[in-house]
C-alpha angles and dihedrals in degrees: 000000000000093000118130111220116236138181114269117244121246089255092052091050091050089050091051090051090051091048091053090047092051091048090054091049090052090050090050091049089051087055097245114163096221146348127226122218110210107215102169141088095041095296114156097270092053089057089065092050098052120082086206094065103019107082096162 
């Protein structure tokens, strides 16, 4: 797509954390029993788990 990947800034990471938190709160309000965080296949969360890609 002609877009060079880059590391997110600290502010962007904090915003992502808030977005996940708000999604869980919406699920709770909708009376879901649980939420599943998909951390595989190079999705964003898996990037934080891998020492290869997480340089923080």
